[in-house]
Structure formats: structure tokens, C-alpha cells
C-alpha positions in Angstrom: -8.6 -2.5 27.4 -10.2 -0.8 24.4 -9.3 -1.7 20.9 -7.5 1.0 19.0 -8.6 1.8 15.4 -5.8 2.1 13.0 -6.4 4.5 10.1 -3.9 4.6 7.3 -2.0 7.9 7.1 -1.3 9.5 3.7 2.4 8.8 4.1 1.7 5.1 4.7 -0.4 4.9 1.6 2.1 6.7 -0.5 5.0 4.6 0.7 3.2 1.2 0.2 5.3 -0.6 -2.5 4.6 -3.7 -4.5 6.1 -6.9 -3.2 6.4 -10.4 -4.7 2.7 -11.0 -3.8 -0.5 -9.0 -3.5 -1.0 -7.7 0.1 -3.6 -5.6 1.9 -3.2 -2.8 4.4 -6.1 -2.4 6.8 -7.6 1.0 7.4 -10.8 0.8 9.5 -14.4 -0.4 9.2 -13.6 -3.1 6.7 -11.6 -0.9 4.4 -8.4 -2.2 2.9 -5.8 -0.9 0.5 -4.8 -3.7 -1.9 -1.2 -3.3 -3.2 -0.2 -5.3 -6.3 3.3 -6.3 -7.3 3.3 -3.7 -10.1 2.6 -1.0 -7.5 -1.0 -0.5 -8.5 -3.2 0.3 -5.5 -6.9 -0.4 -5.0 -9.5 0.2 -2.3 -11.5 -2.8 -1.1 -14.3 -3.3 1.4 -14.4 -6.5 3.3 -17.7 -7.8 4.7 -19.5 -11.0 5.7 -22.3 -12.0 3.3 -25.6 -12.3 5.1 -26.9 -15.9 5.1 -23.7 -17.6 3.9 -21.4 -15.9 6.4 -18.6 -16.0 3.8 -16.1 -13.1 4.0 -16.0 -11.2 0.7 -14.0 -8.3 -0.7 -15.8 -5.7 -2.8 -13.7 -3.4 -5.0 -14.3 0.3 -4.5 -11.9 1.8 -7.0 -8.2 2.6 -7.6 -6.2 4.9 -5.5 -5.8 7.1 -8.6 -9.6 7.6 -8.8 -10.5 7.6 -5.1 -8.6 9.2 -2.2 -8.6 7.8 1.3 -11.5 10.0 2.5 -13.6 9.0 -0.5 -12.9 5.3 0.2 -13.8 5.7 3.8 -17.1 7.4 2.8 -17.9 4.6 0.4 -17.1 2.0 3.1 -19.4 3.8 5.5 -22.2 3.7 2.9 -21.6 0.0 2.3 -21.9 -0.7 6.1 -25.1 1.3 6.2 -26.6 -0.7 3.3 -25.6 -4.0 5.0 -27.1 -2.9 8.3 -30.3 -2.1 6.4 -30.5 -5.6 5.0 -29.2 -4.9 1.5 -27.1 -7.5 -0.4 -23.9 -6.2 -1.9 -22.5 -7.7 -5.1 
């Protein structure tokens, strides 16, 4: 059975509401929407650091400044840099 890739839809992003705690909604390719209790939303890219193998989140920007297509493009660029041996920080 193949794995299905879930991509957030505009409606899901719009309807994401703050909860008691911070939570993340996965998009695809290591991209997440971070939702804070005060309803602020930020894009994050999750990756594994080369060498240490630690999972890390890198902030890409707020939803106000970066739409879902822009965030996906940034995440794609981050994956290319990692594949090429670059270190992200």
C-alpha cells in the first residue's frame, strides 16, 4: 500500500484555532503549521540534523507573511540544501 501525502487545504489552515497548548498541523515534506494558543500561526520546517541525527524545527515565517504555496516552496528549497550537504541553522 502506498503512503498518501496529506497537504493542508486553505480551509483547514483558516479554521485552525488556538488550543490550550501549542500544536502543529503537518502539511508535507517536513512542513508544519504551528498554531499557538493566541491563534497566531507560523510555518516550520522539520528536518534531521546531519551528524547529530537530532530532529529540529526551523521557522519559515508567519502565516500573515507567507501563504501555503510560499511555505511549500521554502520547504522544498530547504530539502534541496540539505540534500546538497548544507547545514541549516
